[in-house]
N, C-alpha and C positions, 0 to 999 in steps of 0.2 A: 470551325467554331472555337472561340476562345475558351480555354480551360477555366473552370470556376475554382479549381483547387490550387492553392499556392502554399507549399509546405513551409512550415516555420518550426525550427527546433525548439522543443520544450525542455525546461530544466527545473530542478527542484533545489531549493536552498532551505535546509533544516525543515524539510517536510512540507514546505509551501511551494506549490507549483506556480510558475509564472512563465511568460513567453518572451523569448528574445526575438530580435528582428532579423537574425541571420538565416539565410537560406541553407538548407541541409545538403551537403555534398553527398552524392550517391556513390556507393561502392560499385566496382565493376560487376561483382556477383549479383548485384541487384538491378543491373541494367545500365549502370554508368550515369553520367550527368544528364543524359537525354531521357532517362526513365520517366514515364508518365503514368498517371492513374488511368485504369481501363475506362473507356468512354462511358459505359453504361452505369458505372458507380461514381462518375465524376460529379454529377449533380448532387446526390445526397451527401457526399464527402465535402463538397464546397459549402453546402448549407451547415454541415457540422462545424466547419472552420469558422463560419460567421457566428454560429452560436457560441463557440469557444471564445471568439474575440469579444462577444457581449457578456461573457461569463455566465451564460445560461447552461449550466452543466447538465441538467436533466435533458434539455433539448439536444445537447451533443450526443448523449447516449441514444436518444430516439433516432437521430439522423444516421448514426453509425449502424444501428440495427437495420435501418432501411437499406443501407449500402450492402450490408452482409446478406440481406435477403434477396438481392438482385440475382436472378438465375444466370450467372455467367462465371466462368472460371476466373478466379482471382489470382493476380500475380503476387510475388513476394512484396513488391512495392505497395500494392493495394492493402495487403494484410498488415504490413508494417504501420501504415498510417491509421488504419482502423484501431490497432492496439494502442498506438500513441494517443489518439483522441480519447479512447476509453480510459486509458491510464490517467490522463490529465483530469478528466471529468471525475473519475472515482476518487482521486486524491483530494480534489477540491471539495468533494462531498464527504470527505473524511471516511470513505469506505476503503481503508488502507489495505486489507487483504486483496480486494479486487484490483486496486491500483497496482499493487505489487505484482500480481499475476500478469497483468497486461504489459507493464513496463519491463518485466523480466523477459517476456516474450520478445520485446523490442531489442533487448540486449543480445539475445541469441539469434536475432534475424540477420540474414546476409546483408540487409540494408543498413545496418548500424555501422557507421564508419569507425575506424580504430580510434580516431581522436575524440570520438564521442563516448567511448567506454569509460574513461576515468570519471567523468561527471555522472554517467548513468550508474556506475557502481555506488557512488555516494547517494544518489537518489534511492536506489533499491535498499541500501543499508538503513537509511532514515525512514523509509516507508515501513520496512519490516519492524524497526524499533517502535515506531508510532503505533503499529498494529499489534505490538507485543509478541511478535513472532521472533523471539530472540535467537533461535537456532539459525534462521535466515539472516538475521541481523549480523550474526557472527560470520556466516558464510560470505556475505557481501561486504562486511566490514573488513575482513582479511583481504578481499580483492581491492577494496577502496584504498587501504593502506599501501598495498603493492603498487597500484596505479597512480596514487597521489602521494608520492614519498615526501613532499614538502608540506603537506597539509597535516599538521600535528593534531588538529581537532578530530580527524578520522581515527587516530589512535585512541583519543578520549572516548569517542562513541563505541569503539570496539571493546574497550575496557568496561564500559557501562553494560554492554550486552553480555559479556562473560559474567559480570557480577549478577545480572538479573537471572542468569541460568544457574546460579550458585556454583559456578566454576571458579572457585576462589584462587586456585593456583594460577590459572591464565589471567584472571582479573588482576592479580598482584603483578605478574610479569608485565602485562600490557599497560597498566596504570603507572607502574614504575618507569616504563619507557616514556610515557606521556609527560610525567612530572619532570624527569631528567631532561628531556628535550626542551621543555618550557623554561626550566631554570637555567639551562645552558644558554638560552637565547635572551636571558635577562628579563623574562616575563614571569608573572605570578600565575601558577596554575589555578584552575577553578577550585573553590572551596570544596565542592562536592567530590572532586577527584581525590583530594587528600582523605576525605571521609571514607570513600569507597576503599581506598588502599588501606586505611586504618582498620576497617571492618574485615577486609579480606585477611589481613595479617592476624587479627584477633581470632578469626575462625581457624586459621592455620597454627594457632598457639605460638606465634612468634612475638613475644613480649617486647623485644628490642625494636622490632620493626614498628609495632604499635606506638611505642614511645616516640620514635623518630617522626612518625606522621603527626602525632598530636603536637609535638614541638614545632613542626612546620606550620600547623594550624595556628598555634599561639603566635608565631612570628609574623604570619601574614594576615591572620584574621583573629586578633587578640580579644576574644570574648571570654568572659568569666567562666563559662561552661567548659571551654577548652583548657583553661588553666586548672580547673578542678579535675578534668580528665587526666591532665598531665601529672598532677600531684599523685593521683591514684595509681597511675601507671608506674611512677617512680617508687611508690611505696611497695608495689608488688615485686620489684626487682632489687630492692635495697638489701645489702649484705651484712650490715652491722647496726648495732644500736646507735652508733655515732652518725652513720649515714641517715638513719631513720629520723633522728632528732633534727638534723640539718634540713631534711626534706620538709619536715613539719614547720621548721622556722621559715622556710621559703613560702610555704602555704600561708602562714600568718602574714608574712611581708607582702605577698601578692594579693592579700585580702580575699582568699578563697578557702579559709578554714571554716567548713560548714558542718562536718560530721562531729557530733559530740564526743565520740570515742577518740577523735584526733586531739582534742583539747586535753583529755585525761591522759592519753598516751604520751603526749609531749611533756606534760607536767611530771609524769612518773620518770621519764627518761632524764629530764632536767634534775630531778631530785637525786637520781642515781649518780649523776655527774657532780654532785655537790653544789647545785645551783638552785637553792630554794626560792630565790627571788624570781627566777624565770618561771618556776612552777606556779608561784603565787600570781604572777602577772598573767599567765595564759589562762588559768582557771577564772580569775576575775574578769578577764576579757570575755570568756565564754559566758559567764553570768550576765554581763552587760548586753550580749547579743542574744540572750535567751536560748543559748545552744542546748541547754539541758531541760527545757520546758516540757518536752514531749516524752520524757523517760524518767520515771521516778528512780529507777536503778542507776542511771547515769548521774542523776542529780545527787543522789546519796553518795555515789562514788566520788564525784567532784568535791562534795562538801568535806569528806574525810581527807582527801588529798590537800585541800586548801587549809584545813586545820593543822595538818602536819607541816605544811610549807610555812605557814605563819610562825609556828613555834621555832622552826629551824632558822627562819629569817631573823628573828629577834636575837638569836645567838650569833649568827653569821655577821650581821651588820655591826654588832658591838665589837667585833674583832677586826674590822676592815683596816684600821690604822696599823695594827700589829702585823696583819698579813702584808700590807704595803711595805712596811719597814723590812720585814723578813725577805720579801721577794727582791727588793732592791739590793740587799746584801749578798745575794747568791750570784755566782759567776755565770750560770746558764739561765736561759730565759723561760723555762717551763713554768715556774711559779708566777712570773709576771703575766704570762698568758692566762693562767687560771684566775689570777686577780682581775685581769681585764675582762674576762667573761663574767665575773661576779659584778664588777662595776656596771657592765652593760645590762645585766639582769635587773639592776636597780634604777636604770635610766640615767646613770651618771656617765654620760657618753663621752665627755671630754676626758675624764679620768680613765675611761676604758681605752680610748685611743692612745693616751700616753703610756699606759701599762702594756698594751699590746705591742706598740712600736718598740718599746724598751726591750720587751722579751724577744721579739723577732730579731732585733739588732744584736742582742747578746749571742744568739744562736743556741744550739743544744735543745731546741724545742722538739719534743717527741712527736707532735702532730702539727707540722707547719701548715698543712692544708686547713685544719681547724682554725689555726691562728689567722690565716688569711681571710677565711669566711667571716670570722668574728670582727676583724678589723673593717672589712667591707661593710658589714651591717652597722657598725658604730659610725662610720662616715656617712652612711645613708641617713641615719637618725639625726645627724647634724646638717643634713641637706647638702653635703659635699659630694656630689655625684662623681666628679672627676677622680677624686682620691679613692672613692669607693670602687670605681672601675679598676684603678691600678691595683688595689688590694685583691680584688677578685681574680685578676689576671695572674697573681702569684700562686694560685691554687693549681698545682700541676702533678703532684705525685700520684694520688689516687684518681683513676679515671672517673669514678662515680662522683667523687667530691668536686673534681674539675667540672663535671657536667652540671652539678648544682650551682657552682660559681657562674658558669655561662648563663644559666637561667636567671640568676640574680641580675646579671647585667642586662639580659633581655627584658626583665621586668622593669628595670630602670628606663631603658630605651622606649618601652611601650607605655610608660607612665602609670604602671599599676603598682609599683612597689610603694609601701608605706610603712 
């Protein structure tokens, strides 16, 4: 009598079970290529196969149960296909724990060929993840990574599983591996991968790692929220008032100055550097954006700073011509750079460029990185992006200032600088 049962290999792709048309090669331990289903269970298993082909998953389970109930000794081959059919049915019914148990038994069966194990490890990892059994997802994720060395997405899944278990150290190591491999292949990693890596680093209190991941998010997924996160992370690791002022200048330029305290802090730092025009500009901008509307304390603070800034501006502006003449007469460029910063604070961008270039050209500038940043900002405000880029590229001495300069260039490339 012709057998009703015709084995077909079942596979899972991202948790969805489908059928391929290839016949399953049997291992020698399972009876070899001539292995057959025991005659008395052949009929119900054949009917289970028809139900599977019709995607009648409940019927598959009914027919397998009938096969299991047949009072006859079952071979490994019989049991293998019973678990396969049940695993397929349970997975399609989204009964992931049951599917995992059945298909896990299949992996450990002598009937599972070696060349089927890489795919099965992926199946089990994904089923475990879908069923929120993250310990099992890690177990089979490690196996899947080992058996599928070219499949980078398996590394991604494993990193996700570690993260779900709050194993931040392994999540960090694994997601770093995924990101590195993707970037080395010239591909952009998933947005979620960067976010998981960022969170793992945050929980491990590694601020530099956090900033690195946010910067990659900004580069590849330039959303305002990521720019805000990046500014906040830079503020946490800034080491001087000068760095702090330039980070806040970047926040303003990238259009992500949202915190009212950032406006007042930037204004106070500018006043301390003798730039009342910049202090007045940033407080007035905060007022225009209603940044202080929700806090009377911040509003009063901003009002006091603005009054002081306006008083200082009246005096400073009246002496600009004298400052210009004095700066030109000096052999070194520090005074020219300070004058350029003042011109820039008043929106006199062409004069700022001239003074900054003159000062840089003379030499003897105490803070050449500051000069380069100011010149880049001045060129940006005249919409000369190419010259701005060249100016930012000169910022090299202080690693943190050079980092700020690179972010200015990124903001220009991503079209967010303003």
